[in-house]
C-alpha angles and dihedrals in degrees: 000000000000092000090056091051091049091048092052091048091051091051091050091050092048092049093049091049090048090050091051092049092049092049092047093049091047090051092050089049091053091048090051091052091049091049091052092049091045093231120162115216115218119231092252093054093047091052089051091052090049092050090049092051093048090048092052093048 
């Protein structure tokens, strides 16, 4: 029984790490696009992006 619980916990940890990596890579991709387009993000927009990321995580 304990091995099943440990297995489920490991899967949950792996999924949360995978989710974090996907979100991070997507964020970096968006930043790269903005850098290429030479757009300047206002403080309000950057705070909104940060809130969205923290909400997703």
